[in-house]
N, C-alpha and C positions, 0 to 999 in steps of 0.2 A: 094516256097512251094514244091520243089522236095524233099527237104530233110525230111519235114514232111511228103510226101507221101511215101517215102521208109521205116519210121520208126513208121509208124501209129500204130503197135501193140504194140509198145514199150511206145506209148505216151497215154496209158490209153483211157479216155472217150473223151478228147478234140478232136474237128473236125476242117477242114481247115478253115471254117469260125472265128472260135475263135481266131487263130493263127493270120490271116489276121486284125481281130480286135485288136489285142495286137500291130501290125505294127503301126496302125492308132492312138490308144490312147495316152492320156498326159502319157509320161514317169516317173511320179512323181509316186514312191513309186513300180513301175514297171517296170523291165530292161529286156531288149531282146537284147543280145550279138551274133553276128554271126562271125563266122571264114571263112576266105578266103584264097585262093590258086590261084595266078595267075588270078585273078578278078571272080574266082568260087567260090561260097558260098559251103563250104564244110560240116558246122554244127552251130549248135546254140545252146543257154542256154537262159532258162527264167526263171526270179527269182523276187520276192517280197521281201519287207521289209517294216516293220511297227513296231510302239510300241517296238523299240529296239529288235525285233526280225527279222530274215530273213528264207526265205522258197524257196526252188527251186522246181519249178513246173515240168521242164521237161529239158531235154538235148538229142539232136540227131546228129549223124555224118553220112554224107553219106556212103553206103557200101564200094565203092571203096576206100576211104579215112580213113577207120577205122583200127586199129593197128598202127597208127603214131603218136598217143599222143595228138590228137586235142582234143577230150575229156577231158583229164586231164589238158589242157591248158585253155579251156574254164572255166571248173571248178574253176582253180587256178586264172583265172582272177576274176569271179564272187564273190571269197571270198574276194579277195582284195578290191574290189568295195563295197562290205558290211562292211567290216572292217573299210574302210576310214568314213564309214558313221554311225560310232558307233556301229556297230552289232558285239556283241561278240560270238554270238552262231547262227549256221545255221541249219535248218531241212529240211527233204525230205520224201517221203514215196516211198516205192519199193514193187511191188507186191511179194507175195512170189514164186511165180513160175519164176520169171524173175532172174535167178540165175546171169547171166552174169553181169545184173546193180547192184545187190548186190555184187559182186566181185569187180566191178568197183569201187563202193562207199568205200568199207572196205579197198582195197588197198590205196585209197586215205584219209585215217585217220579218215573215219566216224566210229561210233558205233552205234549198235541197242539199242535202248532205249525206244521203246514201239512198240503197236500193235495196228493198226485199223482193225477192224472186219467189213466185209460185210454181212448184213442181209438181208434175200431175202424173199419174200413172193410171193406164186404163186396162180395165180386165180384158176388151176384146182386141187390143195390141199386144198385150204382156206375154211372154213365153209362159208355158205349164209350170205352177208352183209347187215345187219339190215339196215335200214331207219336211216341214220346219220342225225339228225336234228342240223345241224351245219349251220352258214352262212361263205361263203367264198366270197374273192373279188379278182379279177384279178388286178394286179397292175403292174406298169413298174419294171423292174428289180431295175433300180436306188431308187426308193421308198422303196422296199423290204430292199435293204442293209442300209436302215437308221433306221430299227426297231430294238430296243433294246430287245434281247432274250438270251438264252442259247444255242449257237450251239452244234452240235452234234460232230463236229469235231475240231480238234486242229488247223488244217491252216485256217480256216475260220477267227479267229482273225486278222490275218496277211493279209489277201487278200482282206478284204472287202473293204477298203476305194480305192484301185489301182482298183478294180472290177468296182467300179463306173464308173470310166474312159472309162473301156473298154466295159460296155453295153451300151454306147452312140452308139455304132457301133454294136455290136452282139446282134441281134433280134432273136435268134433262140431258147432262151427258154423261158418258162412261169413261172409267179411268182405270188403265193396266198397269203393272208394272211387269217387264219381260225379263226373263233370266234364261242364260244358256247354261244348262246343267245347275251349278251353284252359283254363277256368276252373274250378278247384276248388269243388264245391258242398258235398260234405258224405261222411261216412261212415257205413257202416252195418254191423251184425253180427247175426247170428239163425241159428237151427236151420232149416234147410229142412225144413218141415212143412206141411202141407195147413192149419193154423193158423199163422198167421206172427206170432209174437212178438218185436219187434223190442227185442234186449236193450240194443243201444247204438245212438244215432243222434248224431252232432254235424254242425253245419253251419258252413260257412265265415263267417269274422269278414267278411268282404266280402259286401254285400249278402245279410243272413242269411235274411231273410223270402223273397227271391226265390230262394236257394239251397235251402230247406227245400222249397219247392214242387216244384223240381227232383227233388230226392230222392224226394218223395212220389209224383210221376208214374213215376218210373223204378221205384219199387216196386210202384205198381199195374200197371205193364206186366210185372215180373217175376210177380206174381201170375197175371195172365192167361196169360202164356206157360206157367207150370210147373203150372196148375190148383190154385192156391192159393185156398182158401175166404174167408178173410179174414186182415187185417193188423191187428194191435194194437200202439199205440205208448204207452208210458208218458211222461208229460210233468207237470214242475212246473206247478200251479195260477198260478204268480206269470209264467210267460212268456205271458203275454195274448194279445201279438200274434202268436205261433207257433201257439195254440189257435185263434185267427180264422182263419189260414192253413190249418189243418188242416179246420176247417168247411168253409172255401171249397171243399176239395179232397175234400168229401163225406165226411170222417170224423165220426164221430157219438160223444158220450160214451157209454162201454161200461160203465165201472165205476170207482169211487175207491178210494184207499188212503189211511190216515192216515199222515202223518211225526210222530212222537215223538221227544222229547228229554229229557236231563238233564243239569243241570250237575254235573260230578265235583267242583267245588272244595269 
């Protein structure tokens, strides 16, 4: 875990328990590679593959071993493994402020092919939250991943099945199903903290835009009741109508991430 601790700023919102759970989980559709030098772990890369798609979630190298080509070798080995499994394209996300990581991937043959927008709602800026007459059911993370819905982010379709195994060990996130009367509206998953980052949000195929607004209003009520300061939700920039709906519910653009891809053929 020393590599993780040194690279925590570059590893987005994943915590130490998450990576411990990855190590313990079944490696089907979820791979963790490590680099070693003289029996010392110098770096690692974590990747997913599913439904013909590949996704690199994280790569990190210990500070004293950076600049030695270890990151590139890890990335190259990961790409070979994905290709042998029939994956022809691999994707990943990079924060727009992480210019070092962006340069690294561009140097290794990746191209920018999309944008993820981080939408934020702040309790002290939003209007009073009305009483939201919805029903919510707290479920296990495994149950939530089996629910069929429209995810807001592209990577969710790649990571869902592998995450079922990881969540057998990772117990730091809460999962809820949201209903308006008897109609299913959506599913959310997050770690309960003062700043609420929504790791997973999917809405019903039935009236999806209305369903999203129901889920957003439930989240805002949850934030008010629990003393949460802000809610941050990642969404693909291509989901225009969902973004419009979020803006109407007082969510603002907070940050962006680049989506990068590489053809392995």
